[in-house]
C-alpha positions as CSV (number, residue, x, y, z in Angstrom):
1,M,-26.7,-20.7,3.7
2,P,-27.3,-16.5,4.5
3,H,-23.9,-16.3,7.0
4,S,-21.4,-18.4,4.5
5,I,-22.3,-15.7,1.9
6,D,-21.6,-12.9,4.4
7,R,-18.5,-15.2,5.6
8,K,-16.7,-14.9,2.0
9,K,-17.8,-11.5,1.7
10,Y,-15.8,-10.1,5.0
11,F,-13.0,-11.9,4.3
12,F,-12.4,-10.2,0.3
13,E,-12.8,-7.1,2.2
14,Q,-9.9,-8.0,4.9
15,Y,-8.0,-9.4,1.8
16,N,-8.7,-6.5,-0.2
17,Q,-7.3,-4.2,1.6
18,I,-3.7,-5.8,2.7
19,Q,-3.1,-7.6,-0.4
20,S,-0.9,-5.2,-1.9
21,H,0.9,-4.8,1.7
22,L,1.5,-8.4,1.8
23,Y,2.9,-8.9,-1.6
24,A,5.3,-6.0,-0.4
25,F,6.2,-7.3,2.8
26,I,6.7,-10.7,0.9
27,L,8.8,-9.0,-1.7
28,M,10.7,-7.3,0.9
29,M,11.7,-10.9,2.2
30,V,12.1,-12.7,-1.0
31,H,13.6,-9.9,-3.3
32,N,12.8,-11.3,-5.8
33,E,8.9,-9.9,-7.8
34,C,8.0,-14.1,-9.0
35,D,8.8,-16.1,-5.7
36,A,6.6,-12.7,-4.3
37,E,3.8,-13.1,-6.9
38,D,3.9,-17.4,-6.3
39,L,4.2,-16.9,-1.9
40,L,1.5,-14.4,-2.4
41,Q,-0.7,-16.9,-4.1
42,E,-0.2,-19.7,-1.3
43,T,-0.5,-17.5,1.3
44,S,-4.1,-16.3,-0.4
45,V,-4.9,-19.7,-0.3
46,I,-3.8,-20.3,2.8
47,L,-5.6,-17.6,4.4
48,W,-8.5,-18.9,2.2
49,E,-8.5,-22.5,4.0
50,R,-8.0,-21.4,7.4
51,F,-10.5,-18.4,7.3
52,E,-12.8,-20.8,9.6
53,E,-10.3,-20.2,12.4
54,F,-10.5,-16.5,12.3
55,A,-12.5,-15.6,14.8
56,R,-14.2,-12.1,13.4
57,G,-13.3,-8.4,14.7
58,A,-9.6,-9.7,15.3
59,N,-6.8,-8.2,13.6
60,F,-6.7,-10.1,10.2
61,K,-4.2,-7.3,8.7
62,A,-1.5,-9.0,11.7
63,W,-3.5,-12.8,11.2
64,A,-2.6,-12.5,7.3
65,F,0.9,-11.4,8.0
66,A,1.6,-13.5,10.7
67,I,1.3,-16.4,7.8
68,A,2.8,-14.7,5.3
69,K,5.7,-14.1,7.1
70,N,5.6,-18.3,8.3
71,R,5.2,-18.8,3.7
72,T,8.4,-17.0,3.8
73,F,10.7,-18.5,6.0
74,V,9.4,-21.4,4.9
75,F,10.5,-20.7,1.3
76,L,13.7,-18.9,2.5
77,R,14.6,-21.9,5.0
78,K,13.9,-24.3,1.7
79,N,16.0,-21.8,-0.6
80,K,18.6,-20.7,1.1
81,K,20.7,-20.4,-2.4
82,L,18.8,-18.0,-3.1
83,R,18.9,-15.6,-0.3
84,L,20.8,-12.5,0.3
85,S,23.6,-12.7,2.6
86,F,21.8,-11.0,4.9
87,M,22.0,-12.7,8.4
88,D,19.0,-14.6,10.4
89,E,18.2,-11.9,12.8
90,V,18.1,-9.1,9.8
91,Y,15.7,-11.2,8.2
92,E,13.6,-11.8,11.5
93,K,13.8,-8.1,11.6
94,I,12.2,-7.1,8.3
95,P,8.8,-8.2,9.1
96,A,8.3,-5.1,11.9
97,I,9.9,-3.1,9.7
98,A,7.5,-3.7,6.9
99,V,4.4,-2.8,9.6
100,Q,5.7,-0.2,10.4
101,I,6.5,1.1,6.9
102,L,2.9,0.4,5.6
103,E,1.3,1.5,8.8
104,D,3.4,5.0,7.3
105,Q,1.8,4.5,4.2
106,I,-1.8,4.3,5.2
107,Y,-1.3,7.9,7.0
108,R,0.3,9.7,4.3
109,V,-1.8,8.5,2.4
110,K,-5.0,9.5,4.9
111,A,-3.3,12.7,4.7
112,L,-2.9,13.8,1.0
113,K,-6.5,13.2,0.8
114,H,-7.3,15.2,3.8
115,C,-5.1,18.2,1.8
116,I,-6.4,17.2,-1.5
117,N,-10.1,18.7,-0.3
118,K,-8.1,21.0,1.2
119,L,-7.7,22.7,-2.2
120,S,-9.6,24.8,-4.0
121,P,-12.0,23.1,-7.0
122,N,-9.6,24.4,-9.8
123,D,-6.4,22.5,-8.3
124,Q,-8.5,19.8,-7.2
125,Q,-9.9,19.4,-11.0
126,L,-6.0,19.9,-12.1
127,L,-5.1,16.9,-10.6
128,R,-7.9,14.8,-11.5
129,M,-7.4,15.7,-14.5
130,R,-3.4,15.0,-15.0
131,Y,-3.0,12.2,-12.2
132,K,-6.7,10.2,-12.3
133,E,-7.7,10.9,-16.0
134,N,-4.2,10.1,-16.7
135,N,-3.4,13.0,-19.2
136,V,0.3,13.8,-19.8
137,P,0.9,17.2,-19.3
138,K,0.9,18.1,-23.4
139,V,-2.9,16.6,-23.3
140,L,-3.7,18.3,-20.4
141,S,-2.3,21.9,-21.3
142,Q,-4.9,21.6,-24.9
143,K,-7.6,20.6,-22.6
144,T,-7.0,23.3,-20.2
145,G,-6.0,25.7,-22.9
146,R,-2.5,26.6,-20.8
147,S,1.0,27.2,-22.1
148,L,2.9,24.0,-21.5
149,N,4.8,25.9,-19.3
150,G,2.2,27.4,-16.9
151,L,1.0,24.0,-17.0
152,Y,4.1,23.0,-15.1
153,K,4.1,25.8,-12.8
154,S,0.6,25.3,-11.6
155,L,1.2,21.2,-10.6
156,T,4.4,22.3,-8.8
157,R,2.3,24.9,-6.8
158,V,-0.2,22.2,-6.5
159,H,2.2,19.7,-5.3
160,S,4.3,22.0,-2.7
161,L,0.9,22.5,-1.3
162,L,0.4,19.3,-1.0
163,R,3.9,18.4,0.1
164,D,3.7,21.1,2.9
165,C,0.0,20.0,4.6
166,I,1.2,16.7,4.6
167,M,3.6,17.3,6.8
168,R,1.8,19.4,8.8
169,T,-1.0,16.9,9.2
170,L,1.7,14.0,10.0
171,H,2.7,16.0,12.5
172,L,0.0,17.1,14.0
173,W,-1.3,13.3,13.9
174,E,2.3,13.1,15.6
175,I,3.3,10.3,13.1
176,P,7.1,10.8,11.7
177,S,7.4,12.3,8.6
């Protein structure tokens, strides 16, 4: 029994890391949110049902994307009238492009976290209050005692610092920016 619980936990840890990426990929293929949500649910069920076939330590993301790709192609073949007028070759190339975009996004998020850690504690606090606590600028201005104009200037400066740091970091990591 503990092995079974451990395996379930492993599945959900892996799945939670890629769920939004799977959805984005499927949406790129079908161009409709409702269809993409349905296909994500179908894919999730298949992943769970076939998880015993998955070799632990193998590339879960690649396995999941292959299943999502197959489900999506079945859907597109059944619903030809819903397809945009792309040639089949374009649909064949979308999965590779989508995976590359999502991998680039992962590096960008890592670079962002790295760069946030390099900011001064005051700038980190400003970002936390603005984005994590979801304070609108007017409320943030009141909470910090800054003028609205001064707050906008500070946020612009921090955004600029982050943008430059992310670009440098991606360049150092040899990731196209």
